[in-house]
Wavefront OBJ file of the C-alpha trace (Angstrom):
o trace
v 18.044 -46.161 3.296
v 16.501 -42.742 4.085
v 14.889 -42.388 7.445
v 11.007 -42.650 7.642
v 9.159 -39.304 6.733
v 7.574 -39.238 10.166
v 10.811 -39.155 12.098
v 12.504 -35.876 12.738
v 15.913 -35.563 14.442
v 16.102 -32.641 16.944
v 18.077 -31.384 19.922
v 16.263 -30.631 23.169
v 17.547 -28.218 25.797
v 16.870 -28.105 29.561
v 18.447 -25.492 31.881
v 21.489 -26.809 33.698
v 21.684 -29.971 31.587
v 23.456 -31.022 28.418
v 21.167 -30.804 25.267
v 19.607 -34.215 24.389
v 19.611 -35.512 20.846
v 16.567 -37.574 20.059
v 14.209 -38.698 17.265
v 10.699 -37.583 17.424
v 8.006 -39.759 15.839
v 5.255 -37.446 14.471
v 2.754 -40.252 14.678
v 2.902 -40.323 18.453
v 0.939 -38.038 20.632
v 2.768 -34.909 21.688
v 2.020 -35.730 25.391
v 3.756 -38.988 24.939
v 6.948 -37.370 23.490
v 7.069 -34.769 26.391
v 6.647 -37.595 28.927
v 9.601 -39.423 27.286
v 11.663 -36.235 27.470
v 10.805 -35.640 31.061
v 11.587 -39.209 32.034
v 15.114 -38.797 30.464
v 15.801 -35.989 32.892
v 14.017 -37.734 35.708
v 11.280 -35.001 35.870
v 7.870 -35.883 37.262
v 4.487 -34.266 36.523
v 5.094 -34.183 32.745
v 1.769 -32.731 32.141
v 3.163 -29.457 33.567
v 5.845 -29.355 30.780
v 5.809 -28.441 27.151
v 8.177 -28.020 24.217
v 8.925 -24.659 22.542
v 11.221 -23.398 19.724
v 14.584 -22.508 21.174
v 14.801 -19.368 18.814
v 13.787 -15.748 19.206
v 10.142 -16.578 18.952
v 9.889 -19.155 21.827
v 6.632 -20.415 20.346
v 5.206 -23.471 21.952
v 4.988 -26.730 20.017
v 1.332 -27.940 19.662
v -0.468 -30.563 17.855
v -1.434 -27.995 15.317
v 2.049 -26.753 14.517
v 4.165 -29.859 15.343
v 4.657 -30.636 11.565
v 6.729 -27.451 11.251
v 9.457 -29.102 13.126
v 12.288 -29.904 10.799
v 15.342 -32.104 11.088
v 18.051 -30.250 12.919
v 15.669 -28.127 14.962
v 16.577 -27.002 18.486
v 13.761 -27.209 21.012
v 13.506 -26.348 24.630
v 11.666 -28.117 27.456
v 9.802 -25.649 29.609
v 6.765 -25.206 31.725
v 3.429 -25.615 30.063
v 1.549 -22.640 28.649
v -1.067 -22.939 31.359
v 1.556 -23.116 34.123
v 3.484 -20.143 32.592
v 0.335 -18.099 32.273
v -0.770 -18.795 35.760
v 2.705 -17.894 37.199
v 2.892 -14.569 35.080
v -0.765 -13.763 36.117
v 0.428 -14.011 39.761
v 3.731 -12.320 39.328
v 2.291 -9.053 37.591
v 0.316 -8.536 40.738
v 3.414 -8.548 42.969
v 3.748 -5.697 45.375
v 7.511 -5.295 44.466
v 7.764 -2.852 41.469
v 11.052 -4.601 40.336
v 9.326 -8.105 40.215
v 6.382 -6.587 38.606
v 8.441 -4.954 35.965
v 10.307 -8.245 35.144
v 7.048 -10.004 34.981
v 5.481 -7.599 32.554
v 8.558 -7.822 30.400
v 8.149 -11.603 30.207
v 4.437 -11.239 29.608
v 5.008 -8.776 26.721
v 7.424 -11.397 25.127
v 5.375 -14.456 25.795
v 2.081 -12.864 24.504
v 3.241 -13.072 20.871
v 2.555 -16.916 21.093
v -1.105 -17.604 20.459
v -0.889 -20.815 22.590
v 0.257 -18.778 25.596
v -2.102 -15.951 24.867
v -5.097 -18.259 25.018
v -4.186 -19.651 28.366
v -3.500 -16.110 29.853
v -6.798 -14.787 28.432
v -8.586 -17.754 29.986
v -7.327 -16.493 33.424
v -9.054 -13.237 32.556
v -5.718 -11.695 31.964
v -6.957 -8.992 29.593
v -9.325 -7.668 32.323
v -6.333 -7.751 34.805
v -4.244 -5.580 32.368
v -7.102 -3.085 31.692
v -7.679 -2.745 35.507
v -3.974 -1.952 35.910
v -4.215 0.675 33.284
v -7.508 2.140 34.658
v -6.036 2.290 38.219
v -3.321 4.642 36.972
v -0.205 2.452 36.566
v 1.609 5.263 34.741
v 5.129 4.481 35.817
v 7.190 4.678 32.553
v 8.423 1.100 31.829
v 5.660 -0.496 33.802
v 3.030 1.144 31.688
v 4.924 0.602 28.503
v 5.160 -3.236 29.001
v 1.605 -3.337 30.201
v 0.345 -1.787 27.009
v 2.832 -3.863 24.886
v 1.467 -7.054 26.325
v -2.087 -5.853 25.877
v -1.544 -5.110 22.159
v 0.093 -8.471 21.630
v -2.617 -10.267 23.308
v -5.433 -8.366 21.381
v -3.504 -9.079 17.998
v -4.551 -12.679 18.105
v -8.276 -11.795 17.676
v -9.352 -13.858 20.626
v -11.103 -11.289 22.562
v -13.617 -8.769 21.072
v -12.723 -5.069 21.115
v -16.391 -4.232 22.135
v -15.847 -5.365 25.644
v -13.806 -2.379 26.797
v -15.063 0.327 29.143
v -15.244 4.000 28.614
v -12.889 4.469 31.548
v -10.185 2.321 29.770
v -10.725 4.322 26.455
v -10.473 7.638 28.378
v -7.189 6.478 30.017
v -5.634 5.493 26.657
v -6.807 8.725 25.010
v -5.377 10.573 28.010
v -1.869 9.226 27.234
v -2.234 10.530 23.678
v -3.472 13.823 24.832
v -0.648 14.499 27.188
v 1.864 16.986 25.855
v 4.892 14.963 27.299
v 4.613 11.227 27.334
v 6.984 8.416 27.077
v 7.510 7.438 23.389
v 6.788 3.744 23.891
v 3.590 4.465 25.782
v 2.470 7.037 23.184
v 3.234 4.542 20.384
v 1.099 1.692 21.907
v -1.567 4.050 22.891
v -1.977 5.214 19.387
v -1.910 1.665 18.147
v -4.614 0.587 20.673
v -6.882 3.507 19.518
v -6.363 2.591 15.900
v -7.317 -0.954 16.475
v -10.362 0.042 18.558
v -11.701 2.263 15.677
v -11.014 -0.291 12.987
v -12.556 -3.203 14.937
v -15.679 -1.670 16.569
v -18.147 0.962 15.308
v -19.311 1.501 18.806
v -15.732 2.201 20.035
v -15.257 4.477 17.116
v -17.959 6.791 18.508
v -16.332 6.735 21.983
v -12.789 7.286 20.670
v -13.954 10.180 18.432
v -15.428 11.954 21.498
v -12.057 11.762 23.269
v -9.558 12.796 20.575
v -9.317 16.096 18.742
v -7.049 17.269 15.948
v -5.583 19.802 18.306
v -4.184 17.075 20.507
v -2.781 15.135 17.598
v -1.091 17.956 15.830
v 1.897 18.185 18.266
v 2.698 14.500 17.552
v 2.905 15.343 13.832
v 5.240 18.218 14.622
v 7.788 16.109 16.433
v 10.691 14.350 14.793
v 9.835 10.782 15.620
v 8.572 9.246 12.386
v 7.119 6.244 14.169
v 4.886 8.506 16.297
v 4.024 10.514 13.132
v 3.138 7.216 11.380
v 0.889 6.037 14.267
v -0.786 9.371 14.448
v -1.674 9.565 10.801
v -2.891 5.882 11.016
v -5.284 6.972 13.764
v -6.538 9.791 11.592
v -7.033 7.344 8.797
v -8.860 4.803 10.827
v -11.264 7.489 12.201
v -11.861 8.806 8.807
v -12.345 5.304 7.278
v -14.930 4.418 9.813
v -16.717 7.726 9.974
v -20.410 7.520 9.162
v -21.307 8.607 5.509
v -23.224 11.797 6.708
v -20.028 12.781 8.523
v -17.784 12.731 5.464
v -19.543 15.764 3.584
v -17.067 18.345 2.237
v -17.531 21.873 3.685
v -14.880 24.394 2.645
v -16.625 27.066 4.941
v -15.796 25.146 8.144
v -13.102 27.063 10.032
v -13.033 25.065 13.283
v -9.740 23.134 13.174
v -8.075 22.733 16.488
v -11.162 21.729 18.537
v -13.054 19.845 15.844
v -13.762 16.168 16.830
v -12.318 13.684 14.257
v -15.633 12.504 13.395
v -15.847 15.593 11.183
v -12.855 14.221 9.178
v -13.865 15.768 5.860
v -13.959 19.223 7.509
v -10.493 18.779 8.941
v -8.983 17.407 5.761
v -10.290 20.456 3.959
v -8.301 22.752 6.139
v -4.909 24.081 5.447
v -3.290 23.533 8.799
v -3.438 19.737 8.964
v -2.207 19.416 5.356
v 0.553 21.883 5.743
v 1.789 20.411 8.978
v 2.000 16.936 7.261
v 3.699 18.545 4.221
v 6.362 20.434 6.210
v 6.971 17.949 9.179
v 6.564 14.638 7.332
v 6.805 14.805 3.509
v 9.485 17.557 3.550
v 11.277 16.291 6.616
v 15.001 15.619 6.092
v 14.440 12.039 7.190
v 13.597 9.547 4.284
v 10.044 8.287 4.400
v 9.934 4.630 5.274
v 7.483 2.181 3.739
v 4.949 2.289 6.597
v 4.659 6.098 6.526
v 4.470 5.979 2.744
v 1.503 3.553 3.054
v -0.265 5.764 5.673
v 0.187 8.920 3.433
v -1.156 6.886 0.502
v -4.204 5.867 2.596
v -4.721 9.520 3.634
v -4.527 10.580 -0.081
v -7.054 7.922 -1.202
v -9.478 8.751 1.627
v -9.239 12.476 0.848
v -10.102 11.856 -2.854
v -12.855 9.553 -1.924
v -14.664 12.634 -0.550
v -15.306 13.386 -4.214
v -17.263 10.187 -4.768
v -20.606 11.596 -3.638
v -20.392 14.339 -6.302
v -18.899 12.021 -8.881
v -22.031 9.719 -8.587
v -24.617 12.447 -8.331
v -26.482 13.226 -11.531
v -27.445 16.881 -12.211
v -31.175 17.555 -11.956
v -32.119 19.579 -15.136
v -34.973 21.035 -13.106
v -32.798 22.310 -10.260
v -32.494 26.058 -10.571
v -29.541 26.361 -8.316
v -27.554 23.783 -10.464
v -28.647 25.553 -13.633
v -27.244 28.763 -12.077
v -23.786 27.319 -12.169
v -24.073 26.906 -15.987
v -25.269 30.484 -16.194
v -22.273 31.510 -14.152
v -19.956 29.714 -16.581
v -21.527 31.550 -19.523
v -21.370 34.880 -17.668
v -17.710 34.655 -16.888
v -16.743 33.424 -20.403
v -18.652 36.131 -22.401
v -18.769 38.825 -19.647
v -22.590 39.154 -20.096
v -24.989 40.400 -17.455
v -28.131 38.552 -16.695
v -30.733 39.833 -19.199
v -33.926 41.367 -17.782
v -37.094 39.373 -18.390
v -38.419 41.826 -20.871
v -35.207 42.113 -23.153
v -36.095 40.623 -26.441
v -38.416 37.691 -27.248
v -38.160 34.277 -25.520
v -37.149 32.837 -28.942
v -34.302 35.343 -29.297
v -32.900 34.638 -25.744
v -33.023 30.853 -26.340
v -31.155 31.283 -29.564
v -28.517 33.420 -27.824
v -28.176 30.834 -25.009
v -27.853 27.976 -27.553
v -25.198 29.787 -29.385
v -23.158 30.466 -26.210
v -23.498 26.909 -25.027
v -22.136 25.659 -28.218
v -19.225 27.935 -27.838
v -18.724 26.484 -24.416
v -18.429 23.127 -25.902
v -21.406 21.368 -24.397
v -22.940 18.337 -26.256
v -26.474 19.454 -25.604
v -26.630 23.103 -26.775
v -30.220 23.628 -25.800
v -30.037 22.209 -22.308
v -26.516 21.577 -21.111
v -27.713 20.211 -17.778
v -28.373 16.862 -19.591
v -24.472 16.593 -20.201
v -23.992 16.117 -16.412
v -26.541 13.258 -15.975
v -23.699 10.757 -16.902
v -22.193 9.031 -13.823
v -19.299 9.114 -13.366
v -18.340 11.958 -13.384
v -21.742 13.589 -12.535
v -21.697 16.836 -10.768
v -18.010 16.647 -10.020
v -17.302 17.684 -13.624
v -19.375 20.870 -13.117
v -17.702 21.684 -9.879
v -14.335 21.504 -11.619
v -15.401 23.725 -14.464
v -16.751 26.347 -12.027
v -13.555 26.233 -9.983
v -11.406 26.723 -13.132
v -13.670 29.621 -14.272
v -13.457 31.350 -10.872
v -9.956 30.646 -9.858
v -8.111 30.730 -13.249
v -10.424 33.147 -15.013
v -7.988 34.333 -17.626
v -7.037 30.896 -18.758
v -10.745 29.861 -18.742
v -11.763 32.814 -20.847
v -8.794 32.338 -23.262
v -9.614 28.634 -23.803
v -13.253 29.271 -24.455
v -12.790 32.268 -26.778
v -9.870 30.692 -28.596
v -12.055 27.657 -29.540
v -15.080 29.549 -30.302
v -13.239 31.444 -33.060
v -12.003 28.254 -34.616
v -13.737 26.311 -37.339
v -16.401 24.143 -35.919
v -14.595 20.831 -36.607
v -11.268 22.172 -35.181
v -12.633 23.568 -31.875
v -11.648 21.798 -28.680
v -15.058 21.578 -26.879
v -14.438 22.767 -23.273
v -17.687 21.258 -21.827
v -17.257 17.807 -23.380
v -13.495 17.860 -22.647
v -14.046 18.768 -19.007
v -16.580 16.031 -18.476
v -14.325 13.318 -20.083
v -11.189 14.705 -18.354
v -12.822 14.613 -14.860
v -13.961 11.024 -15.508
v -10.375 10.050 -16.606
v -8.810 11.778 -13.506
v -11.103 9.874 -11.250
v -10.077 6.638 -12.884
v -6.365 7.504 -12.695
v -6.702 8.392 -8.897
v -9.215 5.543 -8.234
v -11.725 7.768 -6.682
v -14.239 5.682 -4.701
v -12.068 2.698 -4.247
v -10.756 1.486 -0.852
v -7.054 1.812 -0.137
v -4.933 -1.100 -1.001
v -3.181 -3.022 1.748
v 0.223 -3.017 0.295
v 0.528 0.172 -1.723
v 2.941 3.023 -0.915
v 2.135 5.223 -3.980
v 1.357 8.617 -2.531
v 2.071 11.804 -4.529
v 3.618 14.674 -2.441
v 2.060 17.388 -4.791
v -1.437 16.515 -3.655
v -0.449 17.663 -0.006
v 0.653 21.081 -1.402
v -2.826 22.620 -1.930
v -6.103 22.596 -0.119
v -7.975 21.886 -3.368
v -5.456 19.700 -5.073
v -7.891 17.805 -7.153
v -9.534 20.896 -8.672
v -5.944 22.364 -9.233
v -4.850 19.089 -10.874
v -7.926 19.339 -13.165
v -7.051 23.016 -14.018
v -3.505 22.053 -15.089
v -4.769 19.073 -17.118
v -7.575 20.900 -18.865
v -4.996 23.450 -20.173
v -2.778 20.574 -21.125
v -5.624 19.037 -23.055
v -6.328 22.173 -24.962
v -2.598 22.572 -25.908
v -2.355 18.963 -26.990
v -5.433 19.437 -29.114
v -3.768 22.282 -31.026
v -0.440 20.417 -31.305
v -2.426 17.393 -32.928
v -4.321 19.738 -35.166
v -7.286 17.759 -34.116
v -10.840 17.697 -35.284
v -13.965 16.525 -33.528
v -13.400 13.006 -34.971
v -10.074 12.918 -33.155
v -11.438 13.523 -29.638
v -10.841 9.944 -28.402
v -7.334 10.059 -29.811
v -6.569 13.322 -28.037
v -7.889 11.888 -24.737
v -5.566 8.865 -25.027
v -2.615 11.052 -25.607
v -3.487 13.321 -22.672
v -3.899 10.199 -20.429
v -0.428 9.080 -21.526
v 1.026 12.525 -20.756
v -0.570 12.645 -17.368
v 0.516 9.043 -16.461
v 4.073 9.553 -17.561
v 4.319 12.743 -15.580
v 2.859 11.242 -12.420
v 5.347 8.363 -12.509
v 8.122 11.004 -11.911
v 6.380 11.973 -8.673
v 6.685 15.755 -8.956
v 6.884 17.432 -5.530
v 4.597 20.227 -6.475
v 1.816 21.200 -8.746
v 4.165 23.731 -10.509
v 6.593 20.926 -11.038
v 3.905 18.709 -12.543
v 2.912 21.648 -14.867
v 6.551 22.000 -15.913
v 6.928 18.226 -16.718
v 3.718 18.164 -18.684
v 4.944 21.123 -20.614
v 8.028 19.082 -21.599
v 5.804 16.019 -22.516
v 4.443 17.693 -25.752
v 2.656 15.700 -28.387
v 5.904 15.693 -30.498
v 7.695 14.311 -27.433
v 5.104 11.626 -26.903
v 5.525 10.474 -30.541
v 9.362 10.228 -30.036
v 8.826 8.226 -26.907
v 6.421 5.993 -28.686
v 8.740 5.567 -31.694
v 11.733 4.788 -29.392
v 9.648 2.158 -27.447
v 8.462 0.643 -30.760
v 12.112 0.401 -31.991
v 13.238 -1.298 -28.785
v 10.336 -3.813 -28.961
v 9.917 -4.019 -32.807
v 9.170 -7.420 -34.065
v 10.468 -8.219 -37.503
v 7.993 -10.243 -39.425
v 10.124 -11.619 -42.280
v 10.407 -15.375 -42.471
v 14.205 -15.711 -41.839
v 13.935 -13.415 -38.845
v 11.038 -15.396 -37.339
v 12.982 -18.585 -37.907
v 16.067 -17.169 -36.162
v 13.837 -15.949 -33.207
v 12.349 -19.418 -32.922
v 15.834 -20.945 -32.847
v 17.320 -18.737 -30.167
v 14.193 -18.543 -28.017
v 14.981 -21.760 -25.940
v 18.539 -20.292 -25.241
v 17.040 -17.024 -23.958
v 14.399 -18.869 -21.887
v 17.141 -20.855 -20.218
v 18.966 -17.668 -19.457
v 15.738 -16.111 -17.853
v 15.368 -19.393 -15.899
v 18.843 -19.168 -14.432
v 18.263 -15.495 -13.534
v 15.136 -16.438 -11.646
v 16.730 -19.218 -9.800
v 19.695 -16.872 -8.823
v 17.318 -14.369 -7.452
v 15.665 -17.201 -5.370
v 19.125 -18.047 -4.070
v 19.543 -14.412 -2.994
v 16.237 -14.665 -1.044
v 13.515 -12.196 -0.229
v 12.134 -10.643 2.939
v 8.345 -11.028 3.209
v 6.104 -9.136 5.645
v 3.682 -10.918 7.856
v 0.139 -9.602 7.416
v -2.495 -10.163 10.073
v -5.565 -8.251 11.455
v -3.351 -5.368 12.460
v -1.112 -4.338 9.601
v 1.651 -2.589 11.448
v 3.496 -5.367 13.281
v 6.946 -5.035 11.813
v 7.144 -8.811 11.637
v 9.149 -10.353 8.841
v 10.256 -13.592 7.529
v 12.889 -14.454 4.938
v 13.085 -17.234 2.423
v 15.853 -18.261 0.076
v 16.908 -21.222 -2.095
v 20.036 -23.164 -1.415
v 22.897 -22.850 -4.104
v 22.338 -26.428 -5.145
v 18.655 -25.708 -5.800
v 17.513 -28.538 -3.553
v 16.264 -26.784 -0.385
v 14.290 -23.729 0.543
v 15.585 -22.164 3.773
v 13.150 -19.861 5.702
v 12.752 -18.314 9.144
v 11.320 -15.391 11.071
v 13.229 -12.103 11.457
v 12.820 -9.338 14.145
v 13.266 -6.581 11.538
v 13.684 -6.081 7.893
v 17.284 -7.192 6.908
v 19.947 -5.031 5.271
v 21.186 -7.315 2.521
v 21.122 -11.074 2.387
v 20.324 -13.315 5.313
v 22.680 -16.320 5.613
v 21.402 -19.817 5.221
v 22.582 -20.925 8.768
v 20.388 -18.164 10.432
v 17.267 -19.584 8.821
v 16.090 -22.484 11.061
v 13.455 -23.959 8.761
v 13.905 -26.083 5.673
v 11.740 -27.408 2.954
v 13.194 -29.858 0.397
v 12.277 -28.895 -3.191
v 11.559 -32.605 -3.808
v 8.680 -32.387 -1.306
v 6.917 -29.600 -3.083
v 3.754 -30.764 -4.744
v 2.504 -27.554 -6.363
v 2.419 -23.843 -6.440
v -0.952 -22.028 -6.225
v -1.694 -18.332 -6.647
v -4.451 -15.846 -5.771
v -7.849 -17.267 -4.580
v -6.479 -20.807 -4.488
v -4.021 -19.945 -1.751
v -4.961 -21.237 1.762
v -4.286 -17.932 3.328
v -6.637 -16.224 0.889
v -9.322 -18.555 1.810
v -8.728 -18.036 5.509
v -8.537 -14.233 5.467
v -11.908 -12.761 4.693
v -10.629 -9.181 4.734
v -7.699 -10.009 2.542
v -9.989 -11.825 0.249
v -11.606 -8.578 -0.665
v -8.456 -6.791 -1.388
v -7.581 -7.179 -5.047
v -3.969 -6.092 -4.830
v -3.165 -8.546 -1.829
v -4.908 -11.197 -3.862
v -2.592 -10.493 -6.846
v 0.482 -10.797 -4.716
v -0.401 -13.998 -2.911
v 1.057 -17.461 -3.606
v 1.496 -20.727 -1.685
v 3.761 -23.744 -1.857
v 1.923 -27.005 -1.080
v 3.782 -29.988 0.192
v 3.127 -33.284 1.784
v -0.573 -34.069 2.329
v -2.058 -30.815 3.674
v 0.952 -28.660 4.519
v 1.668 -25.277 2.957
v 3.960 -22.259 2.975
v 2.185 -18.946 2.417
v 3.538 -15.850 0.824
v 2.412 -12.224 0.089
v 5.047 -10.826 -2.183
v 6.237 -7.091 -1.345
v 5.522 -6.102 -5.027
v 4.623 -7.426 -8.437
v 8.093 -7.996 -9.608
v 9.014 -10.169 -6.612
v 5.770 -12.061 -7.131
v 6.782 -12.956 -10.731
v 10.354 -13.711 -9.792
v 9.154 -16.191 -7.095
v 6.335 -17.908 -9.047
v 8.519 -18.147 -12.095
v 11.488 -19.519 -10.116
v 9.318 -22.074 -8.272
v 7.735 -23.229 -11.577
v 11.135 -23.506 -12.988
v 12.233 -25.650 -10.093
v 9.281 -27.927 -10.616
v 10.006 -28.265 -14.325
v 6.893 -26.169 -15.360
v 6.487 -23.250 -17.726
v 7.170 -19.732 -16.564
v 4.133 -17.725 -17.678
v 4.302 -14.367 -15.884
v 4.178 -11.030 -17.693
v 7.698 -10.247 -16.522
v 8.985 -13.344 -18.212
v 7.267 -12.304 -21.423
v 8.666 -8.761 -21.164
v 12.181 -10.116 -20.374
v 11.927 -12.599 -23.307
v 10.836 -9.741 -25.679
v 13.575 -7.461 -24.468
v 16.388 -10.081 -24.664
v 15.299 -11.545 -27.951
v 15.087 -8.053 -29.423
v 18.603 -7.295 -28.196
v 20.089 -10.568 -29.336
v 18.407 -10.170 -32.745
v 19.869 -6.769 -33.251
v 23.365 -7.813 -32.264
v 23.151 -10.728 -34.711
v 21.983 -8.517 -37.480
v 24.671 -5.992 -36.734
v 27.179 -8.909 -36.988
v 25.818 -9.670 -40.554
v 26.557 -6.086 -41.558
v 30.257 -6.690 -40.539
v 30.030 -4.233 -37.691
v 32.555 -5.410 -35.134
v 31.099 -5.721 -31.624
v 33.926 -5.758 -29.073
v 33.961 -8.538 -26.441
v 34.551 -5.903 -23.620
v 33.216 -2.340 -23.497
v 35.674 0.481 -24.514
v 37.760 1.975 -21.727
v 36.259 5.221 -20.064
v 38.169 8.217 -21.380
v 40.571 9.805 -18.939
v 39.722 13.151 -17.654
v 41.818 15.822 -19.372
v 44.529 17.459 -17.233
v 42.989 20.917 -18.020
v 39.977 22.416 -19.670
v 41.763 25.190 -21.475
v 40.681 24.216 -24.919
v 38.374 25.457 -27.714
v 36.282 23.529 -30.214
v 36.845 24.666 -33.732
v 33.450 24.952 -35.286
v 34.944 25.274 -38.727
l 1 2 3 4 5 6 7 8 9 10 11 12 13 14 15 16 17 18 19 20 21 22 23 24 25 26 27 28 29 30 31 32 33 34 35 36 37 38 39 40 41 42 43 44 45 46 47 48 49 50 51 52 53 54 55 56 57 58 59 60 61 62 63 64 65 66 67 68 69 70 71 72 73 74 75 76 77 78 79 80 81 82 83 84 85 86 87 88 89 90 91 92 93 94 95 96 97 98 99 100 101 102 103 104 105 106 107 108 109 110 111 112 113 114 115 116 117 118 119 120 121 122 123 124 125 126 127 128 129 130 131 132 133 134 135 136 137 138 139 140 141 142 143 144 145 146 147 148 149 150 151 152 153 154 155 156 157 158 159 160 161 162 163 164 165 166 167 168 169 170 171 172 173 174 175 176 177 178 179 180 181 182 183 184 185 186 187 188 189 190 191 192 193 194 195 196 197 198 199 200 201 202 203 204 205 206 207 208 209 210 211 212 213 214 215 216 217 218 219 220 221 222 223 224 225 226 227 228 229 230 231 232 233 234 235 236 237 238 239 240 241 242 243 244 245 246 247 248 249 250 251 252 253 254 255 256 257 258 259 260 261 262 263 264 265 266 267 268 269 270 271 272 273 274 275 276 277 278 279 280 281 282 283 284 285 286 287 288 289 290 291 292 293 294 295 296 297 298 299 300 301 302 303 304 305 306 307 308 309 310 311 312 313 314 315 316 317 318 319 320 321 322 323 324 325 326 327 328 329 330 331 332 333 334 335 336 337 338 339 340 341 342 343 344 345 346 347 348 349 350 351 352 353 354 355 356 357 358 359 360 361 362 363 364 365 366 367 368 369 370 371 372 373 374 375 376 377 378 379 380 381 382 383 384 385 386 387 388 389 390 391 392 393 394 395 396 397 398 399 400 401 402 403 404 405 406 407 408 409 410 411 412 413 414 415 416 417 418 419 420 421 422 423 424 425 426 427 428 429 430 431 432 433 434 435 436 437 438 439 440 441 442 443 444 445 446 447 448 449 450 451 452 453 454 455 456 457 458 459 460 461 462 463 464 465 466 467 468 469 470 471 472 473 474 475 476 477 478 479 480 481 482 483 484 485 486 487 488 489 490 491 492 493 494 495 496 497 498 499 500 501 502 503 504 505 506 507 508 509 510 511 512 513 514 515 516 517 518 519 520 521 522 523 524 525 526 527 528 529 530 531 532 533 534 535 536 537 538 539 540 541 542 543 544 545 546 547 548 549 550 551 552 553 554 555 556 557 558 559 560 561 562 563 564 565 566 567 568 569 570 571 572 573 574 575 576 577 578 579 580 581 582 583 584 585 586 587 588 589 590 591 592 593 594 595 596 597 598 599 600 601 602 603 604 605 606 607 608 609 610 611 612 613 614 615 616 617 618 619 620 621 622 623 624 625 626 627 628 629 630 631 632 633 634 635 636 637 638 639 640 641 642 643 644 645 646 647 648 649 650 651 652 653 654 655 656 657 658 659 660 661 662 663 664 665 666 667 668 669 670 671 672 673 674 675 676 677 678 679 680 681 682 683 684 685 686 687 688 689 690 691 692 693 694 695 696 697 698 699 700 701 702 703 704 705 706 707 708 709 710 711 712 713 714 715 716 717 718 719 720 721 722 723 724 725 726 727 728
């Protein structure tokens, strides 16, 4: 007869004694269980004791988390959180430097537990730590562990960031501004500044007054990638929280080194910061880790979001300054000087303007300003056209004159094309959208030029004109051409070119003919024969293929996956691992100190969840952690990667997959375990691929083409290369 569900068998340790095996009744109050354990070792004052996990976390067992205790868990009897907090509060004020250092080490370790953190904060522990910092406790390890404990305590979100004084902010900023500072202290100082900015608008103003780009640049020029990552994270945080009026783009601003970070748009428009990131981070010999890739992606997104204002600004047809830009486009294209007021009649000049605006490819030939009232792309399209005309004048004139000499229906309208292309590029680069929490998709080429978006446009408008000619398109084919150009751009971007020249080269290779070949190849690989015998054969072998996919998903679950823990501060480098047992009956999971290299053995994962106990699997908005996390709830990408396992009455195991592939593998595998249908897009894609392959093999077999069981041997390398191929 199986033991009751409310009884768990555990081992409990106590220093200097043999571990005690006992059964815990989860229905009994935790205080009664602790009292029973204390009496077993003849310990009085049981209210001064508590149980904690005897693993690397050392987290306390509370009424809230006691249901996480599993059969076979090892617990430790220790002093209660309040007692430990009081002891550490006293010890860190010791006059002995060695005793204080040991106390701060223990505090930094214990502060990861929210139960302990609450007790220490109740003793006004945060104020004590800030006073120690403000008083000038800059003694290497002492300061390092003080700041570590502070960061861990603040991570729990118990104390508001708005409570900190200017003196404390100045002290932390001072550690960042010093040219030579201990690496650990610098890391934590940067992390504190980032959190201050992200969590308080008031602190943003104070931090921005203390930090300048000149003081941050040396940290980017170093070789420590963690320091570089934290530095870019601070820049991103300040930029993200900067008031709207501070984000205006001004290419004339030349003040770089002493410019406050509130003027983020001014700084990001400058060559020095961009080139330093390019040479010291992106082109560093060290491989870029995921966190650095994320911060570079965020910086890329925020930089492009500077364009949102222009993208959403309509042109005012009555604004003479804006109309002058259109006159400038006409002047450059046709090399005409502004006609004096008395040169010809008004009707003659209007007729001449209308003719030229038609050659320039505007939709409204009489008043082209109307073309720029559509948002998006608004005035951004006109900005791009002017940049192209001024900085790539020969290419601009060639495109305009080349098209104006064609038949009307075959001309590629430069004006209309530029407007639609600008809109497309904004969609591809997601201009105006907030950065995603889990994305690492940055493009090195956008860090190689001060005006990367405009240069990107210049390359793509020339591509569009080239593709138009290759397709022999007419005005009716405009949308088809735009679809092909989008495909060319997307395929080139997936290859992550390192420079704009490399992008140009790859787009040259992706001609319309090449796109047709790629499409044909993809169609052949995914072709779906519609004849009745073929459809019947597909239907017959489909269950066999589905079983194969199911086994693959379950095998992947047995290999396991490392998941990142996400909380209010993103960069915590806290991980946990989950994997399915080989007999498919138990899920093993547990916390990790760092991302593992390879698989994590079952015996190193302390927690277990029997598959038989799983009630259901939910995804997206239905997940408990998506309901709890307001910030995450707004993040579409995180929402799409979230899933939870519900078990027992109200217990759950929450996941945020590292990417879409892992999300589909786990949701498919869990549904397969529960005997439910696998419905992810990856399953459909795998089904189509495997079915197509199996169908082709069977059809080849019908044609008496022998398919060997094993692949043919690899030919041996010739002993010498002294031979000639006879072309005859």
